[in-house]
C-alpha positions as CSV (number, residue, x, y, z in Angstrom):
1,M,-33.7,17.8,-69.6
2,G,-32.9,14.3,-68.0
3,D,-34.0,13.2,-64.6
4,T,-31.5,13.2,-61.7
5,K,-30.5,10.0,-60.0
6,E,-32.8,10.7,-57.1
7,N,-36.0,11.3,-59.0
8,S,-35.3,8.3,-61.2
9,F,-35.8,6.2,-58.1
10,I,-38.7,8.0,-56.5
11,P,-42.2,8.0,-58.1
12,R,-42.9,11.4,-59.6
13,R,-46.3,11.8,-57.7
14,I,-44.5,11.5,-54.4
15,Y,-41.2,13.2,-55.2
16,S,-42.6,16.3,-56.9
17,G,-42.6,19.4,-54.6
18,M,-41.2,17.6,-51.6
19,Q,-37.6,17.1,-50.4
20,E,-36.6,13.5,-49.7
21,K,-35.8,13.9,-46.1
22,E,-39.1,15.7,-45.4
23,L,-41.0,13.0,-47.2
24,F,-39.4,10.3,-45.0
25,R,-39.9,12.3,-41.8
26,Q,-43.6,12.7,-42.6
27,I,-44.1,9.0,-43.1
28,G,-42.4,8.2,-39.8
29,L,-38.8,7.3,-40.6
30,T,-36.1,8.6,-38.2
31,D,-33.2,10.7,-39.5
32,G,-30.9,7.8,-39.2
33,E,-33.3,5.5,-41.1
34,T,-33.6,8.1,-43.9
35,K,-29.8,8.5,-44.2
36,V,-29.3,4.7,-44.4
37,Y,-32.1,4.2,-47.0
38,L,-30.9,7.0,-49.2
39,A,-27.3,5.7,-48.9
40,L,-28.4,2.3,-50.1
41,L,-30.2,3.9,-53.1
42,Q,-26.9,5.4,-54.0
43,L,-24.8,2.3,-53.4
44,G,-27.0,-0.5,-54.6
45,E,-26.2,-3.8,-52.9
46,S,-23.6,-3.2,-50.2
47,T,-22.0,-4.5,-47.0
48,I,-21.9,-2.6,-43.7
49,G,-18.7,-0.6,-44.3
50,P,-19.7,1.4,-47.4
51,I,-23.2,2.0,-45.8
52,V,-21.5,3.6,-42.8
53,R,-19.3,5.8,-44.9
54,E,-22.1,6.9,-47.3
55,S,-24.8,7.5,-44.6
56,R,-22.4,8.9,-42.0
57,V,-24.2,6.9,-39.4
58,T,-22.0,5.5,-36.7
59,K,-21.3,1.7,-36.8
60,S,-22.7,1.3,-33.4
61,K,-26.2,2.3,-34.6
62,I,-26.1,0.9,-38.2
63,Y,-27.3,-2.6,-37.3
64,D,-30.3,-1.5,-35.3
65,I,-31.3,1.0,-38.0
66,L,-31.0,-1.7,-40.7
67,D,-33.1,-4.1,-38.7
68,R,-35.8,-1.5,-38.4
69,L,-35.7,-0.7,-42.1
70,I,-36.0,-4.5,-42.8
71,D,-39.0,-4.7,-40.5
72,K,-40.6,-1.8,-42.3
73,G,-39.9,-3.3,-45.8
74,F,-37.5,-0.6,-46.9
75,V,-34.4,-2.8,-47.0
76,G,-33.7,-6.4,-47.8
77,Y,-30.5,-8.5,-47.7
78,V,-28.8,-11.6,-49.0
79,I,-25.9,-13.6,-47.6
80,R,-22.9,-14.0,-49.8
81,S,-19.7,-15.8,-48.6
82,G,-21.0,-15.6,-45.0
83,K,-21.6,-11.8,-45.2
84,K,-24.9,-9.9,-45.3
85,H,-25.3,-7.7,-48.4
86,F,-28.0,-5.1,-48.0
87,S,-30.0,-3.3,-50.6
88,A,-32.8,-0.7,-50.7
89,S,-36.3,-1.9,-51.7
90,D,-37.9,-0.4,-54.7
91,P,-39.0,3.1,-53.8
92,K,-42.6,2.2,-54.8
93,M,-42.5,0.5,-51.4
94,I,-43.1,4.0,-50.0
95,L,-46.6,4.0,-51.3
96,E,-47.3,0.6,-50.0
97,Y,-45.9,1.6,-46.6
98,I,-48.2,4.7,-46.6
99,D,-51.2,2.6,-47.5
100,Q,-50.4,0.1,-44.7
101,K,-50.1,3.0,-42.2
102,A,-53.5,4.3,-43.4
103,E,-55.1,0.9,-42.8
104,E,-53.6,0.7,-39.4
105,I,-54.8,4.2,-38.5
106,E,-58.3,3.3,-39.8
107,K,-58.4,0.2,-37.6
108,T,-57.1,2.3,-34.6
109,K,-59.9,4.9,-35.3
110,E,-62.5,2.1,-35.2
111,E,-61.1,0.8,-31.9
112,A,-61.1,4.4,-30.5
113,D,-64.8,4.8,-31.6
114,K,-65.6,1.8,-29.5
115,L,-63.6,2.9,-26.5
116,I,-64.6,6.6,-26.4
117,P,-68.0,6.0,-24.7
118,Q,-66.2,4.1,-21.8
119,L,-63.5,6.8,-21.5
120,S,-66.2,9.6,-21.5
121,A,-68.1,7.8,-18.7
122,K,-64.9,7.7,-16.7
123,L,-64.3,11.4,-17.3
124,A,-67.8,12.2,-16.2
125,T,-67.2,10.3,-13.0
126,M,-63.9,12.2,-12.4
127,G,-65.7,15.4,-13.2
128,Q,-68.0,14.9,-10.3
129,R,-65.0,15.1,-8.0
130,K,-63.3,17.9,-9.8
131,Q,-64.2,21.3,-8.2
132,A,-61.8,24.1,-9.0
133,E,-59.3,24.8,-11.8
134,I,-57.1,27.7,-12.8
135,Y,-56.3,28.6,-16.5
136,E,-53.6,31.1,-17.3
137,G,-53.2,33.2,-20.4
138,F,-55.6,34.0,-23.3
139,R,-55.4,30.5,-24.8
140,G,-56.2,28.8,-21.5
141,V,-59.2,31.1,-20.8
142,K,-60.4,30.8,-24.4
143,A,-60.1,27.0,-24.4
144,V,-62.1,26.5,-21.2
145,R,-64.8,29.0,-22.1
146,E,-65.3,27.1,-25.4
147,E,-65.4,23.8,-23.5
148,L,-67.9,25.0,-20.9
149,I,-70.4,26.5,-23.4
150,S,-70.2,23.3,-25.6
151,D,-72.4,21.5,-23.0
152,M,-75.1,24.1,-23.4
153,K,-78.1,23.3,-25.6
154,R,-80.8,25.2,-27.6
155,G,-82.9,27.2,-25.1
156,D,-80.2,27.3,-22.4
157,E,-79.0,30.7,-21.2
158,F,-75.4,31.8,-20.7
159,L,-74.8,34.7,-18.3
160,V,-72.0,37.3,-18.3
161,L,-71.6,39.7,-15.4
162,G,-69.3,42.7,-15.5
163,A,-68.0,42.4,-19.1
164,P,-65.2,44.9,-19.3
165,K,-64.3,47.1,-22.2
166,L,-60.7,46.0,-22.1
167,A,-61.6,42.4,-22.9
168,N,-63.5,43.4,-26.0
169,E,-60.6,45.7,-27.1
170,K,-58.2,42.8,-26.8
171,W,-60.2,39.8,-28.1
172,E,-63.2,41.2,-30.1
173,A,-62.4,39.0,-33.1
174,W,-62.6,35.8,-31.1
175,L,-65.6,37.0,-29.1
176,L,-67.6,37.8,-32.2
177,D,-66.9,34.3,-33.6
178,F,-67.8,32.8,-30.2
179,H,-71.2,34.5,-30.3
180,K,-71.8,33.7,-33.9
181,R,-71.5,30.0,-33.0
182,R,-73.5,30.4,-29.8
183,T,-76.4,32.0,-31.6
184,A,-76.3,29.4,-34.4
185,R,-76.8,26.8,-31.7
186,G,-79.7,28.7,-30.1
187,V,-78.0,29.4,-26.8
188,G,-79.3,32.5,-25.2
189,M,-77.3,35.1,-23.4
190,R,-77.8,37.9,-20.9
191,I,-74.8,40.1,-20.5
192,I,-74.2,43.0,-18.1
193,Y,-71.4,45.3,-19.4
194,N,-69.4,47.8,-17.5
195,S,-70.7,51.3,-18.1
196,D,-67.8,52.2,-20.4
197,A,-68.5,49.4,-22.9
198,H,-71.6,50.8,-24.7
199,D,-70.1,50.5,-28.1
200,Y,-69.6,46.7,-27.7
201,G,-73.0,46.3,-26.0
202,K,-74.7,47.9,-29.1
203,I,-73.1,45.2,-31.3
204,R,-74.4,42.4,-29.0
205,K,-77.9,43.8,-28.9
206,R,-78.2,43.1,-32.6
207,M,-77.5,39.4,-32.0
208,R,-80.2,36.9,-31.8
209,F,-81.0,35.4,-28.4
210,T,-79.1,38.2,-26.7
211,K,-80.1,40.8,-24.1
212,V,-77.8,43.6,-22.9
213,R,-77.6,45.9,-19.9
214,Y,-75.0,48.0,-18.2
215,L,-73.7,48.4,-14.7
216,P,-74.1,51.7,-12.9
217,N,-71.2,54.1,-13.6
218,E,-69.6,53.5,-10.2
219,L,-69.3,49.8,-10.7
220,V,-66.5,49.3,-13.2
221,S,-64.1,46.4,-12.9
222,P,-61.5,44.7,-15.1
223,N,-62.9,41.3,-14.1
224,W,-66.0,39.4,-15.2
225,I,-68.0,36.3,-14.3
226,D,-69.4,33.7,-16.7
227,V,-72.2,31.5,-15.5
228,F,-72.9,28.2,-17.3
229,N,-75.4,25.4,-16.5
230,D,-73.1,23.6,-14.1
231,S,-70.1,25.9,-13.7
232,V,-68.9,29.4,-12.9
233,M,-65.8,31.0,-14.4
234,F,-64.2,34.1,-12.8
235,V,-61.8,35.9,-15.2
236,T,-59.4,38.7,-14.2
237,I,-57.4,40.6,-16.8
238,L,-54.0,41.4,-15.4
239,K,-50.9,41.5,-17.6
240,E,-52.1,38.0,-18.7
241,P,-55.7,36.9,-18.1
242,I,-56.4,34.2,-15.5
243,G,-59.6,32.1,-15.4
244,F,-60.8,30.4,-12.2
245,V,-63.4,27.7,-12.8
246,I,-65.6,26.0,-10.3
247,R,-67.7,23.1,-11.6
248,D,-70.6,22.9,-9.3
249,R,-74.3,23.1,-10.3
250,T,-75.4,24.4,-6.9
251,L,-72.9,27.3,-7.1
252,A,-74.0,28.0,-10.7
253,Q,-77.6,28.2,-9.6
254,S,-76.6,30.6,-6.7
255,F,-74.8,32.9,-9.2
256,R,-77.8,32.9,-11.5
257,S,-79.9,34.3,-8.6
258,Y,-77.1,36.8,-7.9
259,F,-77.1,37.8,-11.6
260,D,-80.8,38.3,-11.6
261,L,-80.4,40.8,-8.7
262,M,-77.7,42.7,-10.6
263,W,-79.8,42.6,-13.8
264,G,-82.5,44.3,-11.8
265,I,-80.3,47.3,-10.9
266,S,-78.5,47.5,-14.2
267,K,-79.5,50.0,-17.0
268,E,-80.7,49.2,-20.5
């Protein structure tokens, strides 16, 4: 069975399994640029009028689009009798364009590698002034919890006070993955569960670097507190969870002392 006109133009290793417009979108061409390039593939060498009709791009935009395609190497032109005649470049140019973009990205990555230490230093300076933040929804709470524990190292201890059963019921899959990565890094944890969360506490007790206790029966709350090295996060589970983070080493140390008091009155 013979090839269609389209895939006779486009190299098989690019065309196969991918629609033309999706291909051009992925390599960064606009919808208008794609329409004009494909129109020129159909027309061959052409003046403006037929390109407008074939591509269905307005005449007011066609010159700008052709200029961009010429800059990118997808279109060339010759002047005959004072008129520009445009033509599509060989579709193999797509591969050259992708290779060029890959080289540019690699150079950008190298520049970013050099710049990141400077940006990180600026962020650290800003962080000294940043005191309190609010994160709404599960994604927000999850993201900031992951960020805060990422600064903890082997031998550090992460504290959780008042872990409610409801949180485990809603997010146990993520929490188990969170603790798997925590223990792999050697970060310890003491966690004080609400009294109705024994089933989840038993699971945590089997984890390395982990100690579990339970609040007295009369102390049950839908909220909990995470204590990190330099930060404290308060989480309340309403219809949507809300996390309130304070980045302050002195406050974190104070809450560690408070946690130790609660640990003393909690049950194993």
